[in-house]
C-alpha positions as MATLAB code, in Angstrom:
seq = 'XXXXXXXXXXXXXXXXXXXXXXXXXXXXXXXXXXXXXXXXXXXXXXXXXXXXX';
ca = [
     -11.266  -52.518    0.174;
     -11.803  -53.610   -3.012;
      -8.336  -54.551   -5.177;
      -8.661  -51.286   -7.245;
      -8.184  -49.033   -4.022;
      -5.740  -50.996   -2.845;
      -3.607  -51.193   -6.200;
      -4.206  -47.516   -6.220;
      -3.315  -46.987   -2.898;
       0.324  -48.552   -3.696;
       0.733  -46.684   -6.713;
       0.872  -43.298   -4.801;
       3.010  -44.522   -2.002;
       5.811  -45.542   -5.003;
       5.362  -42.494   -6.110;
       5.510  -40.467   -2.743;
       8.846  -43.052   -1.687;
      10.521  -42.142   -4.907;
       9.375  -38.231   -5.025;
       8.398  -37.090   -1.945;
       5.073  -36.864    0.396;
       3.941  -34.353   -1.348;
       4.248  -35.545   -4.859;
       0.714  -36.584   -5.269;
      -1.429  -34.331   -3.117;
      -5.937  -33.265   -3.206;
      -6.219  -30.494   -5.758;
      -7.663  -27.677   -3.192;
      -3.881  -28.207   -1.231;
      -1.856  -27.561   -4.354;
      -1.763  -23.060   -4.343;
      -2.017  -24.190   -0.001;
      -0.613  -22.744    2.285;
      -1.647  -25.771    4.399;
       0.185  -29.586    4.494;
      -1.955  -32.306    2.762;
       0.094  -34.611    4.521;
      -1.226  -33.762    8.357;
      -4.974  -33.217    6.504;
      -4.463  -29.551    6.119;
      -3.200  -28.477    9.408;
       0.261  -26.775   10.040;
       3.213  -28.836   11.507;
       3.069  -27.373   15.258;
      -1.190  -26.955   15.079;
      -2.370  -31.055   14.252;
      -4.976  -31.401   17.240;
      -4.376  -34.902   19.015;
      -0.847  -35.484   18.151;
       1.965  -34.823   21.397;
       5.224  -36.686   21.441;
       6.031  -37.626   24.948;
       9.088  -38.895   24.034;
];
């Protein structure tokens, strides 16, 4: 990963920490019912992720 990408990732992380996970997202998700943090899958339909705790 380049230094520019690392700095960008850190800046995005800081903004999300301060303003919430959906403060920065891809434009395709802006007016959509899809959740950007889950890669566009609804919370209950995210494949491959389950909890057995």
